[in-house]
Phi, psi and omega in degrees: 000131180271136176237172184221146179225135172254130175244113185267106185116123184242033171274206184301311184297310182292318180297315180296323178296317179298315181295318180295328176298320179290335179277327191268326187298142178281161182291342180280346180236106177269137189238134166268116183255113180262108179263112193244127180200141179284345181284157181286331183260140178245123180127296187290324186067185182293322185295329186245026168231058181286171184287348180199173177286354179291338178280115185252156169296153178254018175228139180303151184303328185296343184247009189256017176301149186278352185238141182302329182265011180208067186290343180265007184302319180295320180298317178298319181298313184286329179294328176297336183257340181211098184291350180275349183288143177247158180302333183270357183289150174262102188284157175298142178298328178301321180290326176293323175298319178296323177300315180295319177299319180296318178298319179294319178297319179296317180294324181291328184271350180292134181270087183239357185093347177261144184234128175263119177257123177267118184245111178272094183195174179240129175279124183250346176204159184212127179221155178275140173252166178234155177052070358271169181281116180217182173249134173250122181258132173259125183259155181298333180288348181105347179274173179223166183213132178249128184225163180277336182211155183219139179234127173268119181224057190271003177070203178286134178282141181297139179294147178276162180291143180298136178288351184278351185284130177274350184224164179284052180295132179262116170286138178285147182276124183301329186258018176253128183299324182294341179295341184254011185291303197251029184288336182296336180266004182254153183244327185227130180243134176252131179236120178267111184108146182237035184282184173305321180294323178299320177296317177302317181298313180299314180296322179290320176300317178297317180295332180274003175092014178292134183240005182274208185244159179239137169240121182248129179241125174211163184295323182263347178065032182223145173271161175303149178287152178280153169297139181248147172268108186244154177293156181297341180284348181281082183237130179282142177248106183252144174303145185298335183253022186301328185281348185253007186283340172067031182221124176294324179295316179297320179298314180298317180298319180296314180298315182295317183295314181291324179295320177295319181296321184268345183078011180197145176273347186301312179296332181293313180290327175298319180289328180284335191312312184296339185244015183296319179295323176296319177304314182296317182294332181272355176276124174298160181309319181294325180285329175296318177297319179295320177300312182295326183282319189249328187263324187306315181304321179281320179305311186300318185283337178268327182280317183256096190262169179241158175302148181300326180295327177291320178297326178296320179297314179300319180297319179295319180294321178291323181294330180263011177064022175269346181230128178230133178242132185242134173269118181174191181236147177274130177262301182217157171243139179217141182252155173220111188055239184265002181245172178212160177233163177228146177256123184231159169245124181281150181299134182089353179230058187294338184267356179237153180230151178230156180257128178245142179125192004283154179244157180263328188221146177227136173240141175253121183228045186268005181093176186285163173281137179251338183270110184291343177289344178262353183284142177269000183292123185299323180295313180296322179296318181289320178297323177290316180297327181272002176077017180269333174236139178240148175291134178294146183297339180266355180073021181268341182166179182278164171230148180285138176283155180278358183283344182289130177269346175248132182301140174233120183260141171247133180230144177085209187303338177296347182261016183298325179300324185269322189247345182064288184272093183207035180243351182258162184303315185304312183286322182292321181296324178289321181292319179299320178297316181292317178297317178301319179297318179293320179298314180298319178300319178296315181296318180292323179293315183285338180286340180256358183287000000 
């Protein structure tokens, strides 16, 4: 019996779910898998189609395999094409995108009875049908599609424009090649946010020949920490129940104590990694809020690290006064002719404001949008209006409403409200495998009902 699944989003999360479906489904249930995305490329998504090879992975190649049971798969793939690569190298994101495309092509050509259909279109609405219970998808092209199961795999939602802007100022897109076109005629760049993406932007500007200055504004005023080369003896010793204690304060104390003992936080976060989602699930709502308010700024820079060579570039730019990072908040943006200035309050000085600028170029690197009520995506707006998706109370992402009579799965970054750590390859590849298993179980159960 043939069944059907729609996967909305063909980036890393959606592509891995589609591939895992071809691996997981039993021979008694043949599946038509509709992988739907408005972009021309299927597989890499936005994260792995950067404007140049200068954008690197922030995890060594040896750990970037797409499947939980084959973490070295990517390294073998890239080594076949470049014998100079080492397991510890941070490969270009473009090559990782090519790897994902290759995996999708292999899964599509495999003769298993399951078929992957690539649909270049945008889903703008989704509704439940009855007798039988299915999902009907409305596409931007005007056509529709009825399927037995549906997975939302839309990745990170694009950040919304700051409400503080007095003018229609356009922040340049970090992952668009055209954003780096005319930098030689510019002198000052403003970057909102000091995330991994902010580091990518600075490195790309340098590679494009920019010789001016950078001003980076973020709440914590810190860049991600670099990966460290540590001895094998640097191993964190965590209590077996550390993830179930349900206290942000206890978590912070544990991280600090072990980091002091080892002289580095890196082994501590490495040891925590397998149970981070369990830690999040055991934090009560009040403790999750406390974690986001007090722990998250430090967590992010220690947990999500950059290659040491990238940290060296940042250090050189700061030493030559070409790069300045400010801890504070943005109040307003204002333009004057082709330039703009910003009014900020620096951390520790909440009652005073200062004017920074004028700047020639602005990039926004503040991370994804988590509140679906602010999203401009028509599908999310309709799902929210129809009561199928609700905004999470922490503003990290949506949660599925209990009103749906047909299961709706969310995979990847859309699950941050529920799982917290679900934006990196390691967690997404495991989650995609689990979601595929659940989808197949649903299809097999309903096919015999």
